N, C-alpha and C positions, 0 to 999 in steps of 0.2 A: 229723650222722648218728650213730646208734646202732648198736652191734654186739652180737652174742650174748656170752654168758659164756666160752664156749671160745675165741672169737676174741680177746676181751680178754686172756685168759690166754696165748695165743700171742704177743701183743704184749709183754706183761710179761715173759715167759720170755726174750725177745730181750735184755732189759735187766738179766738176772741175778735177777729175782724168781723164787723158788722156788714151784713149783705142783705139784700132785698128778699122779701117773701116771695114764694114762687115755686115751680117745679119744671121738669123736662118732660116734653111730649114727643111721641113718635107719630101721633095721628092728629087731624085736625080737631076730632071730637076730644081727644085728651087735652089738647091746648084750650079748647072752649070751656071744658069743665074746670081746669085750673083757673081760668080768668074769672069764672063765675064766683068760685071761692074766694078769690082776692077782693071782687066787688062787694060780695056779701060781708066780708071782714072790714070794709070801710074804705078801700081803695078807690080812687076816683078815676085812675087811668091805669092801663097795663101795657106792657111792651112785649112783643114776640120777637125773638132773635134767632136767626139761623145759627146753628152750631157746626162750625168748619174750623179747621187748623189755619186760619188765615185772618188778617186785619182788613179794615177797609169795608166791612159788611154793610154798613149803612149806606154807602155810596156805590155799592156794587149793583150788578145787573144779571138777572137771571136769563139763561139762554132762551127761556120761554118768552121774554119780552117784559116779564114783570120787574118792576124797578125797586131795589132796596131790600137788603137782608135783614133789616131792622125796622119794625112798624110799631107805632103807638096809637092806642085807641081807647075809648071810653066804653066800648061795647064788647061784650064777650063773644056776640056772633061774629063780629067784625075781625076779631081776634082769631077765631076759628078760621074764618075765610082768609086771612093773611097766612096762617099756617099751611092751609090747604094749597096756597099758591107757591109756598116755599118747599114743602116737604116733596121729596122725590124729584126735585128740580136741581139743575146745576147752576150755582152761583159763581160768577166771575168777578174777581176784585182786583185791586192793583197788586195784591201780594199772591194771588193763585196762578197768574199766567193766564194766557187766552183759553186753555182747557177747563179752567174752573174746577169747583169742587161739588160733589153731590151732597145735597142737604138731607140728612136722615133724621135729624132731631131739631127741635126748637125748644128754646129757654123761654118760658112765660113767666114774667115777674111784675110785681107792682112798680109802678112809675110815679116816683114821688115828685114833689114841686122842687126843683133844682135851683138854688140860689147862686152857686159858684162851682166851677169845675177846676180840678188840680190834677197834676201828674205826679205819681209816685212809682219808684222802681228800686229793686235791689239787685245787685249783680256783683261779680268779682272783677275787680280791677286788677288785671294781670301785671300791669307795670309796677305795681306796689305790693302785690300779693296780699291784698286785703279786701274785705267786703266793703261795698259803697252803697249807701243809700242815697238816691237822688229824688229831689223834689222840685215842683215848679207851681207857681200860681197860674201859669198858662197852660192849663191842662186841656184835654179835648182832642179832637181828631188831628189837629194840625201841629203836634208836638214835634214832629220832624222839622217843620219849618222854624219853629222856636229855636231848636238846637243848631240849625244852620245859619239862622240870621241874627239871633240874640242869645247866644249861650250862656251870657252872664244871668239869665233869668232862670237858669237851672242851678240850684244849690246842692252841694255835695257834702256828705258826712262820712268820713272814713271810720270803720268800726273795727276794734281790736277783736279778732276771733276768739282770743282766750277769755275775754270778758263778756263778750256779747254786746248788744246795743244797750247802752246805758240810759236811764230815764232822762238825764239831762241833755243827752244828744237828741232825744226825741222831742223834748219841749223846745230846744233850740231850732229844730226843722218846723215845728208848728208855729212858732213866733215868725219865722222867716216866710211862711205861707200867708202871714197876716192875721191868723187866728188870735182872738183874744178871750179873756174870761174863762168860762168853764170849758169851752172848746179846746183849749191848750191841753187840759188833762186828758180830754177825750181822745184829742189827736194824738197824744203820746202814748196811749194805751193801744190805739190802732196800729201805730208805726212800730212799736215793738212786737206786736202780734204778726205783722207782716215780715219782720226780720225773722222771727222764730220759725215761720212757715218756711222761709228761704233756707234757713240753716238745718232744721230738723227734717226736711223733706229732701235734703241734698238736691236743691234746685240750682240750675245755672242762672235763672233770671225769674223774678216775680215782678210783673208789672200791673199796676192798676191805673188804668186811664179811660175814663176819668175817675178820680176820687172826688165825690161830691159833697157839698155843704147843702143840705136839703132842710126844707120846713115842715115840720110835723103837723098833724091835725090840730094839735092843741097850741100851735104857734111857736113852739120850742125848735131850735136848730140842732142839727145832728150831723155827723159824718158817716158816709156809707160807700162801699166799694161797688160802684155801678157796672163796671167792667173788669175782667181779670185775665191775665195770662200768665201761665207758668210753664217754663221749660225745665226738664229734670235731667240730671245727669245719669246716662246710661249706665256707666261703670258702677254706680251706687244702688241701682235698682234691686239688686239682690237682697239689700237690707229692707226693702219696702214692698212686701208682697201685695199689700192693699192698693199701692200705687201701680204696680205692674198690671193689675186687673183693670186699670182705666186705660190701657193702651187700645187705640181704635185702628186696627189694622186696615180699615177701609180708607183711611186718611193718608196712608203711606204708599209709596211707589212699590208694585209688586216685586220688582228686581231688588229693592232695599230690603224687603221682607225675606226673601230668599237669602240674600247675602247674611242676614242676621242669624240665619239657621246654622251657617258655617263659621260664625264669629269673624266675618269679614266686615271691614268698615267700607261701605259702598254708598256713593251719592251720585245720582244721575245728573249730568249735565247736558247742554245743548249742542256739543261739538260733534265732531266725526271720528276723532282719534281716540280710541280706548287706551287707558293707562293701567298697568298692573305693576304696583310697586310695593316694596316693603318699608314701612315707616312713614309716618304722616308728614314729617318734614320733607323727606324725599319726594313724596307724592305731590306735595304743593310745589317743590321746585321743579319737578317734572311737567306739571301743567303750565308752570310759568315759561319753561324753556320751549314748549310746543308753541305756546302763544308768541314768544319772541321770534320764533322762525316762521311765523305766518300761519300756523295751524290753530286748531280749536279742540280742546279736550272734550271727550264725550262722558267722562265720569273721573270721579275721585274713587280709586280702590286701593286700599291699603291691606295687604295679606298679613301684616304684622311681622314680628321679628323671628317667629319660629313656625312658620306655616308648613303643613304637611303636603304630601303629594295630592291627597284628596281635596284639600282646601284649594290648591292651585288648580285643579281640575274643575272645582266648582266655580271658581273666580272666571275661568275661561267660558264656562257655559253661561254665566251671567252676562257676560260681555256680548257673547253670540246672541242673546236674546234680545239685545238692542238693535233695532233695524237702521238706526242712524250711524252705526259704526261702520267706517270704510277702512280702517287699518287699526293695528294693535302694537302699542309700544310697551314692552316689558323692561322695566328698569330696576335692577336688583344690585344692592350693595350688601355683600354678606358679611355681617358680624357675627350674631348668634345663628342667622340664616346660612345654611349650606347651599351654595349655588347649584351643587348637583341635584338636590332635591327640587329645586325650582325647575331645573332643566328636564328632570324626569317627569315632572307634572306637565310641562309644557309639551313634551313629546306625546304623552298619554292623551292629553286634551285634544291636540291637534289631529291625531290619529282617530280618536273617538268621534269627533264632530266633522271631520273632513274639511277643515278650514280651508277657504279659497281666498281669504282677505290677506293683504300684505302684513307680514309679522316681523318687527324689528326687536331684537333682543340685546340688550347690554347688560352684561354680568361682570361683577367686580368683587373681589374679597375672598371670603372663606371657600376654599375648595373650588376655586373658579376654573382651574385647569380641567378638572374632571367634568365640570358643568359644561364647559365649551366642547369638550370631546363627546360628551353625550349628545349634544345638539348636532354636531358635524356627523356623527355615525348614524343618526336617525334617518338620514336620507332625505329629510324634509326641506322644503324651500323656506329657509329661515334667513333673514338679512341680519347681519352681526353689526353691532355698532362698537367701535373701538373707544368711544367716550361718550359721555352723556349728550354732548353737543352734536357729535358726529351721528348718533343714533336719532336724535330729534330732527336733525336735518333730513335724514333719510326717510323717516316715517312721514314727515310733511310732505316731501317730493313724492312719495308714494300715492298719496292722496290727491295731489294736484295732477297726476297723469291722466 
């Protein structure tokens, strides 16, 4: 599950990470009022930021023609005007795709004087099964370019999950960022707080880009999280009711929301061949083999190892709701899964929906004989695949006709 920037900052603040003063607004008047309070409190500038689940907002373009989803101003009335131009409009960035995302909220914050930008992230390195904190002195919007062209500028620190992030590791990274004096202790506290956020919230990733060195009104320097992104492990959300409540359904695909109601793992893609598979690994292999034979998958859909007839029916209905689907490939390897349960669900779904699209089914494993017999006796037009490769070629061919 993804959350908005303002929500990510709320979580980080709970673990001692310094964030800017400000608030979230759903109207232009609310945005202007927040800015007025910030200026009355001594801030010289404020920033208004569109809240969507995508990066590249600053360089984005609204379909209305307004440029930029992040705007800076020293005027409360102008902050309100910027918010007015953003709210209720669709913002298109390099991460949203051409459809863009509707902006329903903006974050208004104090904009301090920035002296230096850094990059900071915590994630799980699956190759070594350990959390890793990454930092770079080359923070900002072009961190992807840094990773591609000068990866040596990104420093990594592997963390023992049994011990957590140790203070010496945090100080080591602070020094690697070029910080000196009192800033080292300040940075170490912030880095440990970021790691605790990742660990205790069951996050898949915590990213702060940029982490900024700023100048305070009294001339002193401080570190602050100017932007934040947190991705959370869906499987652990039952432990975090308060985080579950942060879910914004408006940011998610309607089909993905429907799939979650039936505990189906569904992700919509851009192709024309729908996949219904049991097991994430087999689902990825199925998408790969469709690509291999010249087709394009329309979705990732994993019904899991013990799907019921009702779940299979629900999966078919979700697939049918995608107008880009031209054919369906069911690829089942029964271990825990009973092939006949899948077959029964397929027959029920096809009869209920009146399916007219080509349907290719490959069944193998537990109770496969009964499953294939159920399909044959249904009297439905179902193309059988003798192997995964055979089925993939047949479904690709059916779309090409």
